[in-house]
C-alpha positions in Angstrom: -94.0 -21.5 157.1 -97.5 -22.6 157.4 -99.2 -23.5 160.7 -102.3 -25.7 160.8 -103.5 -27.1 164.2 -104.5 -30.6 163.8 -107.2 -30.3 166.7 -107.6 -26.5 165.8 -111.4 -25.0 164.7 -112.0 -22.5 162.1 -112.1 -20.3 164.6 -108.3 -21.2 165.6 -106.7 -21.5 162.0 -108.3 -18.0 161.4 -106.4 -16.4 164.2 -103.7 -18.1 163.4 -103.4 -16.6 159.5 -103.5 -13.2 161.3 -100.8 -13.4 163.4 -98.2 -12.6 160.5 -99.9 -8.9 160.6 -99.8 -8.6 164.4 -96.0 -9.4 164.8 -93.4 -6.9 164.9 -91.1 -7.0 161.5 -87.8 -8.9 161.7 -89.5 -11.6 163.3 -87.9 -15.3 162.2 -90.4 -17.8 162.1 -88.3 -20.8 162.0 -88.8 -21.7 165.7 -86.9 -25.3 165.8 -84.2 -24.3 167.9 -86.3 -22.4 170.5 -82.7 -20.9 171.7 -81.6 -17.2 171.7 -78.7 -16.5 169.1 -80.1 -12.7 169.3 -82.7 -14.0 167.7 -86.6 -13.0 167.3 -88.9 -15.8 167.5 -92.6 -15.8 166.7 -94.2 -18.7 168.6 -98.2 -19.3 167.5 -98.7 -22.7 168.1 -101.3 -24.1 170.8 -98.4 -25.2 172.8 -94.2 -25.1 172.6 -91.2 -24.5 174.4 -88.4 -21.6 174.8 -85.5 -21.1 176.2 -82.1 -19.4 176.5 -80.0 -21.9 175.3 -79.5 -25.4 174.4 -79.8 -28.1 177.4 -77.1 -27.9 179.3 -75.5 -25.1 177.8 -74.6 -21.8 179.0 -76.4 -18.5 177.1 -74.0 -16.4 175.3 -72.7 -13.2 176.5 -74.5 -9.5 175.2 -77.6 -11.6 174.2 -80.8 -9.8 172.9 -83.6 -12.3 172.1 -87.6 -11.8 172.1 -90.1 -14.5 171.8 -93.6 -13.4 170.5 -96.0 -15.8 171.6 -99.2 -15.5 170.4 -102.6 -17.6 170.3 -106.3 -17.6 168.5 -109.2 -16.0 170.3 -111.0 -17.0 173.2 -107.6 -18.5 174.3 -104.9 -17.3 177.0 -101.5 -18.3 177.6 -100.1 -20.3 180.4 -95.9 -19.7 180.7 -94.4 -22.8 183.0 -90.7 -22.1 184.2 -88.4 -25.6 184.6 -85.2 -23.7 184.8 -84.5 -20.1 185.8 -80.6 -19.5 186.2 -78.8 -16.8 185.7 -75.8 -14.8 187.2 -74.7 -11.5 186.5 -77.1 -8.7 187.9 -77.5 -7.5 184.3 -79.0 -10.9 182.8 -82.9 -10.2 182.7 -85.8 -11.6 181.1 -88.4 -9.1 180.8 -92.3 -10.1 180.8 -95.1 -7.7 178.6 -98.4 -8.2 178.4 -98.8 -6.9 174.7 -97.3 -8.2 171.1 -94.3 -6.2 171.6 -92.5 -4.2 174.0 -95.3 -1.8 174.5 -96.6 -3.0 178.0 -94.2 -4.8 180.6 -95.6 -7.2 183.0 -92.9 -7.7 185.4 -88.9 -9.1 185.2 -86.9 -12.4 186.1 -83.5 -12.4 187.1 -81.0 -13.7 188.9 -82.7 -13.1 192.5 -84.6 -16.3 191.3 -81.7 -18.6 191.7 -82.2 -22.0 192.0 -86.0 -20.8 193.3 -89.1 -21.7 191.6 -90.9 -19.4 189.3 -94.8 -19.4 189.7 -96.6 -20.0 186.2 -97.4 -16.9 184.3 -100.9 -16.0 182.6 -101.9 -13.8 180.2 -104.6 -11.5 180.5 -105.3 -12.0 176.4 -103.9 -13.7 173.7 -100.5 -12.0 173.4 -96.9 -12.9 175.6 -93.8 -11.2 175.0 -90.7 -12.5 176.4 -87.1 -10.4 175.8 -84.1 -12.0 177.3 -80.6 -10.0 177.4 -77.3 -10.8 179.0 -74.0 -8.8 179.8 -70.4 -9.6 178.5 -69.7 -10.6 183.0 -71.3 -14.0 183.7 -73.2 -16.4 182.2 -75.1 -19.8 183.2 -78.1 -21.7 182.0 -80.4 -19.2 181.9 -84.0 -20.3 181.7 -86.4 -23.0 179.9 -90.1 -22.6 179.4 -93.1 -24.1 178.6 -96.2 -22.2 177.0 -99.9 -23.8 176.5 -103.0 -22.0 175.1 -106.0 -22.1 178.0 -109.7 -22.0 176.5 -111.2 -18.7 177.8 -114.9 -20.2 179.2 -117.2 -17.1 177.9 -119.9 -18.5 179.7 -118.8 -17.6 182.9 -119.5 -13.8 182.8 -122.9 -12.8 181.9 -123.6 -16.0 180.3 -122.0 -14.7 177.3 -124.8 -12.6 176.5 -126.9 -15.3 174.9 -130.7 -14.6 175.7 -131.3 -18.4 176.7 -128.2 -20.3 177.2 -124.7 -20.1 176.6 -122.2 -23.4 175.6 -118.7 -23.1 175.8 -116.5 -24.2 172.8 -113.0 -25.0 172.6 -111.6 -21.0 171.7 -115.1 -20.0 171.5 -119.0 -20.4 172.5 -122.3 -20.4 171.1 -126.0 -19.4 171.5 -128.3 -21.5 171.8 -132.5 -21.1 171.5 -135.0 -23.4 172.7 -137.2 -25.3 169.9 -139.0 -23.2 167.5 -136.9 -20.4 168.0 -133.0 -19.9 166.5 -130.4 -18.3 167.0 -129.7 -14.2 165.7 -126.6 -13.1 167.0 -126.9 -13.4 170.9 -130.7 -13.6 170.8 -133.5 -16.0 170.2 -135.8 -15.2 167.6 -138.6 -17.2 165.9 -137.9 -19.9 163.5 -140.7 -20.2 160.9 -141.3 -16.7 159.4 -144.4 -15.8 157.9 -146.0 -17.0 154.6 -147.8 -15.9 152.3 -151.3 -17.9 151.5 -152.2 -15.3 148.7 -151.5 -12.5 147.1 -150.9 -10.2 144.7 -149.7 -6.4 144.1 -151.3 -4.2 141.5 -150.6 -0.8 139.3 -153.9 0.0 138.5 -155.3 3.4 135.8 -158.8 3.4 135.7 -160.3 0.1 134.6 -156.7 -1.4 133.4 -154.2 -3.0 135.8 -151.2 -4.8 136.0 -151.5 -7.8 138.5 -148.5 -9.2 139.8 -149.5 -12.7 141.9 -147.1 -13.4 144.9 -147.0 -17.2 146.3 -144.5 -17.3 148.3 -142.7 -14.5 150.6 -139.4 -16.6 150.9 -138.6 -16.2 147.4 -136.6 -13.4 145.8 -137.0 -10.7 143.2 -140.4 -11.3 141.0 -140.1 -9.4 137.7 -143.0 -8.5 136.0 -143.5 -5.9 132.5 -146.6 -4.0 131.5 -147.5 -1.6 128.8 -149.8 -0.1 131.0 -149.3 4.2 130.0 -150.5 5.4 133.0 -151.0 5.2 137.1 -153.7 6.3 139.4 -153.1 3.7 142.5 -150.6 1.3 143.7 -152.2 -1.7 145.7 -151.4 -4.5 147.4 -153.5 -7.3 148.6 -151.8 -10.2 150.4 -153.0 -12.9 153.3 -150.5 -13.6 155.7 -149.9 -16.0 158.1 -147.4 -17.1 160.9 -148.4 -20.2 163.0 -144.5 -21.3 164.5 -144.3 -24.1 165.7 -143.8 -23.8 169.6 -144.2 -27.3 171.0 -144.5 -27.6 174.9 -141.5 -28.6 176.9 -140.3 -28.3 180.7 -138.1 -25.2 179.6 -140.8 -23.1 178.4 -144.5 -22.6 177.7 -145.5 -20.7 174.2 -147.9 -18.1 174.6 -150.7 -17.4 172.4 -149.6 -13.9 171.5 -147.1 -14.8 168.7 -147.7 -14.0 165.4 -147.4 -11.2 162.7 -146.7 -7.9 164.5 -146.2 -5.5 161.2 -146.9 -5.9 157.7 -147.0 -3.5 154.7 -145.1 -2.3 151.5 -142.7 0.5 149.9 -142.7 1.4 146.3 -140.6 4.0 144.3 -140.6 5.0 140.8 -137.5 4.6 138.8 -136.5 6.4 135.7 -133.0 5.2 134.9 -130.6 5.5 137.9 -133.0 8.4 139.9 -135.8 7.6 141.9 -138.8 9.9 140.8 -141.6 8.6 143.3 -141.5 7.6 146.6 -144.0 6.0 149.1 -145.5 3.7 151.5 -148.2 1.6 151.6 -149.9 0.7 155.0 -152.4 -2.2 156.0 -155.5 -0.8 156.7 -155.5 -3.5 159.4 -152.7 -2.8 161.1 -151.3 -5.5 163.7 -148.6 -4.7 166.7 -146.1 -6.9 169.0 -149.1 -6.3 171.6 -152.2 -7.4 169.1 -149.9 -10.1 167.2 -152.2 -11.7 164.2 -151.6 -15.3 163.3 -153.9 -14.1 160.1 -153.6 -11.2 158.7 -155.2 -9.6 155.2 -153.0 -6.7 154.4 -155.2 -4.5 151.7 -153.6 -1.0 151.3 -153.4 1.3 148.6 -151.8 4.6 148.0 -152.6 7.3 145.0 -150.7 8.1 142.7 -150.7 10.4 139.1 -148.0 9.3 136.8 -147.7 9.2 133.3 -144.8 5.9 132.0 -141.9 6.2 129.9 -140.3 3.7 128.0 -137.9 1.5 130.9 -139.3 3.2 134.2 -139.3 0.8 136.9 -142.0 0.3 139.8 -139.9 -1.4 142.5 -142.5 -2.6 145.4 -141.2 -4.7 148.6 -144.3 -6.5 150.4 -142.8 -6.9 154.3 -143.9 -8.8 157.1 -142.2 -9.2 160.2 -143.4 -11.8 163.2 -142.8 -11.9 167.0 -144.7 -12.3 170.5 -144.6 -12.7 174.2 -143.1 -16.1 175.5 -143.6 -17.4 179.0 -140.3 -19.2 179.7 -138.2 -20.7 182.0 -134.9 -19.9 181.0 -131.9 -22.6 182.7 -129.1 -21.0 184.8 -125.8 -20.9 183.4 -124.6 -24.0 184.9 -127.0 -25.2 187.6 -130.4 -26.4 185.5 -133.7 -24.2 185.1 -134.6 -21.6 187.4 -138.0 -21.9 189.5 -139.5 -18.8 188.4 -141.3 -18.0 185.2 -140.4 -15.2 183.2 -142.1 -13.4 180.4 -140.0 -11.9 177.7 -140.7 -10.6 174.2 -139.0 -12.6 171.1 -138.5 -10.7 168.1 -139.7 -12.9 165.0 -138.3 -13.3 161.2 -139.5 -9.9 158.6 -139.6 -11.3 155.3 -139.3 -9.3 152.2 -141.1 -10.0 148.4 -139.5 -7.7 146.0 -141.4 -6.9 142.8 -140.4 -5.1 139.9 -142.2 -3.3 136.9 -140.4 -2.5 133.8 -142.5 -0.6 131.4 -142.6 -1.5 128.2 -144.3 0.2 125.0 -142.1 -1.4 122.1 -142.6 -4.5 120.2 -140.1 -6.9 119.4 -138.2 -6.4 116.5 -135.9 -8.3 114.1 -132.3 -7.1 113.7 -132.7 -7.4 109.9 -135.3 -4.3 109.9 -133.5 -2.1 112.3 -129.7 -2.7 111.8 -129.3 -5.1 108.5 -128.2 -8.0 110.0 -127.8 -11.2 108.5 -130.2 -13.6 110.8 -133.0 -15.2 109.1 -136.5 -13.7 110.8 -138.5 -17.1 110.2 -136.6 -19.8 108.3 -138.6 -22.5 106.3 -136.0 -23.8 103.8 -136.5 -23.8 100.5 -140.5 -22.2 100.6 -141.6 -25.1 97.6 -141.0 -28.5 98.7 -142.2 -32.3 97.6 -142.0 -34.0 100.8 -144.7 -33.4 103.5 -141.2 -32.8 106.2 -139.6 -29.4 106.8 -138.0 -27.4 109.4 -138.8 -24.1 111.0 -136.3 -21.7 112.6 -135.5 -18.6 113.4 -132.7 -16.0 114.9 -132.1 -12.2 115.6 -135.6 -11.3 116.9 -135.1 -8.7 120.1 -137.0 -6.3 122.6 -135.0 -3.8 124.2 -136.7 -3.4 127.3 -138.9 -6.7 128.7 -137.2 -9.4 126.5 -138.7 -12.3 124.7 -140.8 -14.3 125.9 -141.8 -17.0 123.6 -142.4 -17.4 120.2 -145.5 -19.4 119.1 -145.5 -20.6 115.5 -148.9 -21.7 113.6 -149.1 -23.2 110.1 -152.2 -22.2 108.3 -153.9 -23.5 104.6 -154.4 -21.0 101.9 -157.5 -21.1 99.9 -159.1 -18.2 97.5 -161.4 -15.8 99.2 -164.3 -14.6 97.5 -162.5 -11.1 96.8 -160.1 -12.8 94.9 -157.2 -13.2 97.5 -155.7 -15.8 99.3 -156.6 -16.2 103.0 -155.6 -18.4 105.8 -157.9 -21.0 106.5 -159.4 -21.0 110.1 -160.5 -24.3 111.1 -162.8 -24.8 114.1 -159.8 -26.2 115.9 -157.3 -23.4 115.0 -154.7 -23.7 112.6 -153.7 -26.9 111.4 -150.2 -27.0 114.0 -149.5 -24.9 116.1 -147.0 -24.7 119.0 -145.1 -22.5 121.7 -141.4 -22.0 121.6 -139.6 -20.5 124.9 -136.1 -18.9 124.0 -134.0 -21.7 125.8 -135.7 -24.3 123.5 -133.7 -25.7 120.9 -134.2 -25.1 116.9 -135.4 -26.3 114.7 -138.6 -27.2 114.9 -139.7 -30.2 112.8 -142.9 -29.7 111.3 -144.9 -32.3 108.7 -147.7 -31.4 106.3 -150.6 -33.4 106.0 -152.1 -32.7 102.4 -150.9 -30.9 99.4 -151.0 -27.2 99.0 -150.2 -23.6 99.8 -149.3 -22.8 103.4 -148.8 -19.8 105.7 -146.6 -20.2 108.5 -146.8 -17.5 110.9 -144.3 -16.4 113.7 -146.0 -14.6 116.6 -142.8 -13.6 118.6 -144.1 -11.8 122.2 -142.2 -10.0 124.6 -142.3 -10.2 128.4 -145.2 -6.9 128.4 -147.0 -9.0 126.3 -146.6 -7.3 122.9 -146.2 -9.0 120.0 -144.7 -9.0 116.1 -145.8 -11.5 113.9 -143.6 -12.7 110.5 -145.3 -14.5 107.8 -143.4 -17.1 105.3 -144.9 -19.6 102.5 -144.7 -22.9 101.7 -145.7 -24.8 98.6 -145.8 -28.5 99.0 -146.7 -30.0 95.6 -147.1 -33.4 93.5 -143.7 -33.5 91.3 -145.4 -36.2 89.1 -148.5 -34.6 89.3 -148.3 -30.8 89.3 -146.5 -29.6 86.0 -147.2 -27.3 83.0 -148.6 -28.5 80.3 -150.0 -27.2 76.8 -154.0 -26.0 76.9 -155.9 -28.3 74.9 -156.4 -26.7 71.3 -153.6 -24.0 71.7 -150.0 -24.0 69.9 -147.1 -21.6 69.9 -147.5 -19.1 66.6 -145.8 -16.6 64.6 -148.0 -13.2 64.4 -149.6 -12.9 61.0 -148.6 -16.6 59.7 -150.8 -19.2 58.6 -150.6 -22.8 57.1 -146.9 -22.4 57.9 -146.1 -19.5 56.1 -144.8 -16.2 57.5 -144.1 -12.6 55.4 -141.1 -11.7 58.0 -138.0 -11.9 56.0 -136.1 -9.0 56.6 -138.2 -7.6 59.3 -139.7 -8.4 63.0 -142.1 -10.8 63.6 -143.7 -12.0 67.1 -143.6 -15.3 68.4 -146.8 -15.5 70.2 -147.5 -18.1 73.3 -150.9 -16.3 74.5 -152.7 -18.8 76.5 -150.7 -22.1 75.3 -149.0 -22.9 78.7 -151.0 -23.6 81.7 -150.1 -25.1 85.4 -153.3 -26.4 86.6 -152.6 -26.9 90.1 -151.1 -23.2 90.8 -153.9 -21.7 88.4 -157.0 -23.4 89.5 -156.1 -22.9 93.3 -154.9 -19.1 92.7 -151.7 -20.0 94.8 -149.7 -17.3 92.9 -152.1 -14.3 94.1 -151.6 -11.8 96.5 -152.4 -13.0 100.1 -155.1 -10.6 102.3 -154.2 -9.0 105.3 -153.3 -11.1 108.3 -155.4 -10.3 111.9 -153.6 -8.6 113.4 -151.9 -6.7 110.9 -148.3 -7.4 109.8 -145.8 -5.2 109.3 -143.7 -4.3 106.3 -141.4 -6.4 106.2 -142.3 -9.3 107.7 -144.4 -10.6 105.4 -144.5 -13.4 102.9 -142.2 -12.5 99.8 -141.4 -16.3 98.4 -144.5 -17.1 96.7 -147.6 -14.8 97.4 -147.8 -12.1 94.4 -144.9 -13.9 92.1 -145.8 -12.1 88.7 -146.8 -15.2 86.7 -149.2 -16.3 83.8 -152.1 -18.9 84.3 -149.3 -20.4 87.1 -146.3 -20.0 84.8 -143.7 -17.4 85.9 -140.9 -17.8 83.4 -140.9 -18.2 79.7 -137.9 -18.8 77.7 -137.6 -18.5 73.9 -134.6 -20.3 71.4 -135.2 -18.9 67.9 -133.6 -20.8 64.9 -132.9 -19.6 61.2 -132.8 -22.3 58.1 -132.3 -22.6 54.1 -134.7 -25.6 54.4 -137.6 -26.9 56.2 -136.1 -30.4 56.4 -133.2 -28.7 58.0 -135.3 -26.9 60.2 -137.4 -30.0 61.5 -134.1 -31.9 62.4 -132.7 -29.3 64.7 -132.4 -28.5 68.3 -132.6 -25.3 70.6 -129.1 -24.0 71.1 -129.3 -20.4 72.7 -132.4 -19.9 75.1 -133.6 -16.3 76.3 -135.8 -15.2 78.6 -139.0 -13.4 78.4 -138.1 -10.0 80.3 -142.4 -9.8 80.5 -143.9 -13.2 81.2 -147.4 -11.2 81.3 -146.9 -10.4 77.5 -146.6 -13.7 76.2 -144.9 -12.7 73.2 -141.1 -12.6 72.0 -140.4 -10.3 68.8 -137.5 -11.2 66.6 -135.7 -10.3 63.6 -135.6 -12.2 60.9 -133.0 -11.5 57.9 -133.7 -11.6 54.3 -131.8 -14.8 53.4 -134.0 -16.8 56.0 -136.3 -19.3 54.3 -137.6 -21.3 57.1 -138.4 -20.0 61.0 -138.2 -22.5 63.9 -139.1 -21.1 67.4 -139.1 -22.9 70.6 -141.0 -21.5 73.6 -140.1 -23.2 77.3 -142.5 -22.5 79.8 -141.1 -23.2 83.3 -143.5 -23.0 86.8 -142.6 -22.1 90.3 -141.4 -25.3 90.9 -138.8 -25.3 88.4 -140.9 -27.8 86.3 -141.1 -27.0 82.7 -142.8 -27.6 79.3 -141.8 -26.9 75.2 -143.6 -25.9 72.6 -142.5 -25.0 68.8 -143.7 -23.7 65.7 -142.0 -23.7 62.0 -143.1 -21.1 59.4 -141.5 -20.8 55.9 -140.7 -17.5 55.1 -142.2 -15.5 51.8 -142.4 -11.9 50.8 -144.6 -12.3 47.9 -148.0 -10.5 48.5 -151.4 -11.7 46.8 -152.8 -10.0 43.8 -156.5 -9.1 43.2 -156.8 -9.3 38.9 -160.6 -8.2 38.8 -163.2 -6.4 40.7 -166.1 -5.8 38.7 -170.3 -5.5 38.3 -171.7 -8.5 36.9 -175.4 -10.0 36.6 -176.0 -8.0 39.9 -173.1 -9.6 41.5 -169.3 -8.2 42.0 -167.3 -10.6 40.6 -163.6 -10.8 42.1 -160.3 -13.2 40.9 -157.6 -13.7 43.5 -154.6 -15.5 43.5 -151.1 -16.5 45.6 -149.1 -19.3 44.3 -146.8 -19.7 46.7 -147.9 -19.6 50.5 -151.7 -19.6 49.1 -154.8 -17.4 50.2 -155.5 -17.6 53.7 -158.9 -15.5 53.7 -161.1 -13.2 51.5 -162.7 -10.3 53.3 -165.9 -8.2 51.3 -167.0 -5.3 53.0 -169.5 -2.2 51.9 -169.2 1.4 52.8 -171.5 4.4 52.4 -169.1 6.4 50.4 -169.9 9.8 51.8 -169.3 8.6 55.3 -166.8 5.9 55.4 -169.2 3.8 57.6 -169.4 0.1 57.2 -172.5 -1.2 56.4 -172.3 -5.0 55.5 -169.1 -7.5 55.6 -168.3 -10.9 55.2 -165.5 -13.6 55.5 -165.7 -16.1 52.8 -162.9 -18.0 53.8 -162.8 -21.6 55.4 -160.4 -22.4 58.4 -158.5 -24.2 56.0 -157.7 -21.3 53.7 -160.3 -22.6 51.3 -163.8 -20.2 50.3 -167.3 -21.9 50.7 -169.2 -22.0 47.6 -171.4 -21.3 45.7 -170.3 -17.4 46.2 -166.7 -18.6 46.0 -164.2 -21.2 44.5 -160.8 -22.1 44.9 -158.1 -23.6 43.2 -156.3 -26.2 45.8 -152.6 -26.5 44.9 -150.6 -28.5 47.5 -153.7 -28.3 50.4 -153.6 -24.4 49.4 -156.4 -22.0 47.8 -154.0 -20.8 45.4 -156.6 -19.2 42.7 -160.1 -17.8 44.0 -163.3 -16.5 42.0 -165.9 -14.6 43.8 -169.5 -13.6 43.1 -170.3 -11.1 45.9 -173.9 -10.5 47.1 -175.3 -8.9 50.4 -178.1 -11.6 49.5 -181.3 -10.1 51.4 -179.5 -7.8 53.3 -181.2 -4.5 53.7 -179.1 -1.3 52.7 -179.5 2.6 52.7 -180.4 4.1 49.3 -177.1 5.6 48.6 -173.8 5.3 47.1 -171.6 2.8 48.3 -167.8 1.4 48.1 -166.8 -2.0 47.8 -163.8 -3.1 49.0 -162.0 -6.8 48.7 -159.0 -7.6 51.2 -157.0 -10.6 50.0 -154.5 -12.0 52.9 -152.2 -14.7 51.7 -150.9 -17.4 54.3 -147.9 -15.9 54.5 -149.6 -12.6 55.8 -149.4 -10.1 53.0 -152.5 -8.5 52.3 -154.0 -6.7 49.6 -157.2 -4.6 49.0 -159.1 -3.2 45.6 -161.9 -1.2 45.8 -164.7 0.1 43.2 -167.8 2.5 43.6 -171.0 0.2 43.5 -174.9 1.8 42.5 -177.7 0.0 43.6 -179.4 -0.6 40.4 -176.5 -2.4 39.4 -176.7 -4.9 42.5 -180.5 -4.9 41.7 -180.4 -4.5 45.9 -183.7 -3.6 47.7 -183.1 -0.4 49.7 -184.4 1.8 52.4 -183.1 5.0 54.8 -181.8 2.1 57.7 -178.0 1.3 58.3 -176.9 -2.6 58.2 -174.2 -3.7 61.0 -171.7 -5.6 59.4 -172.5 -9.4 59.8 -170.3 -12.4 58.8 
């Protein structure tokens, strides 16, 4: 059964709920009948009735009943009897001044027959009534009512209040004059001291960690530092205390009210162990007899300490005010006294706590420390076709002080004088820069101003001031303009082939595409080169990987080759590539392939792909032929060397003549007699052209006016076909046969 008093205060409700724990066991809490019936009853309302039997009925023989009356703190109990009618000498009503039967106060019995009974007033908040009857005679018994009576605590010594006591239902309260507030039963100055300006510092040489204090009423101030050592702990705080004490008829404020005590305590903690502890006093120290309304509390203490990761300097600045007040306190009930009374009033003590944690480690990313999947700096696709992209990050941590903020910076990159890409630092800083705090929402949306390669740098700073940098690169380009293309005048070719012919049947040939393809946007700007070191340095694992330093050739990052072997040139020209093979090393710009003996025509396609995925294709078609050219004669005739050569299928590609010193093998003269189309220059050389190819050549070789050494020479003629096959012919030559002008010099080969 719950008990709630309609007019009860919180104090009463609290006392009532505590009654259950203060009453004897086996008590019946249902007291609706209020009569005996050999029961035990708890009466805990502020008022009520109880009786030995129902009205106009007799109590029973051998009754044994208890009524426990309990009221809240601050109350006593008054019990008034309306009837006391018992018969036999063995019928009694015992009264106990306790919560139970431990303290008997008196007994009501048949001697009170029909006579009034004086009210019973308890000394405390408990009364217990115990009624017993024997088996001889019985009658109406008794009927009573009880009520809770408020105690006036202010009657005794003013309730112990320093200034004024006010009685309330079930309790009392102390009051203070304006400018003071109640603390327990005393009056203290209402307004606490305040900090005008202030700081605390941990000092080592010229290095110091300063923590500003602006309000002594705030909670703990947390600071972080990378200072390695300490030699002094210092405070410098300006305090003020001017409590509002308006004059009135009840008291006259004294000027002797202000700060009476101030200073600081500090300790150095390592883990849960206190390593060092000391007090710091103000150089100018107030006192209760010398309170100060303004105080510059400057003090320090010297220490010798070398910090470790996670050490904590815990420092508490405190100030207390108070002072003497001339006061005329009112009497408890008759108004103020006439005589003045000087009293010392305690003020309020306020504290400001500072904790400085020492952190020597930089922030780190979990992917570096324990291989997590979070992205330290995510720019999405590093190659974008529009100016807009987003930046995000996650997985950053700092084991001691925690992350303070993130700063992202975006710089355009350009090629410096050393050939490395560098951030273009403009007069107003980077193009884009912003600070993001851990509570801010990600991703961050960014818009670039122009095409190019950009460096996205993220600076992660902890609360101790340490920072770690991460860098990513992003390329912004025009999909329609910045494509790969063929270099003017350059085409894919088969090595050692000419005029559409090759001698590769049954062997390996090389598809060559040196300097055939280019992406001028990437090549001319050097966007795929290495990026120079950032300042400050970016640690390994945190730098740009996606674009800078990519293996490439003229802005091309990948080559693919497709090859077809055909029986006729007509079929080859109608064919398309069916299977592409990636060139393992794009820097070589070559691809080797085996040509079966049955192949008549080779067709090769080369696809060049740039970093953006754009591509361009070039192709080459050659006929395969294995026959070598022939040299039918090389004789001296009329002061010149007469040579005849032929290649009837692919035609002659070029003819080269070289003179060597027979004894040493040193070349002293050389000349190429072929034009770019395979024909040769007259009058020394004439060609018979068939199908656009030089099939038969006649040459009359002479060094002209060249001065050669006066030794026996070796003449060597080399004929190379368009299919790449070659033949050489050698013969000895005497100076007298060639009618040459001689001396002891040596002529370097020329063309």
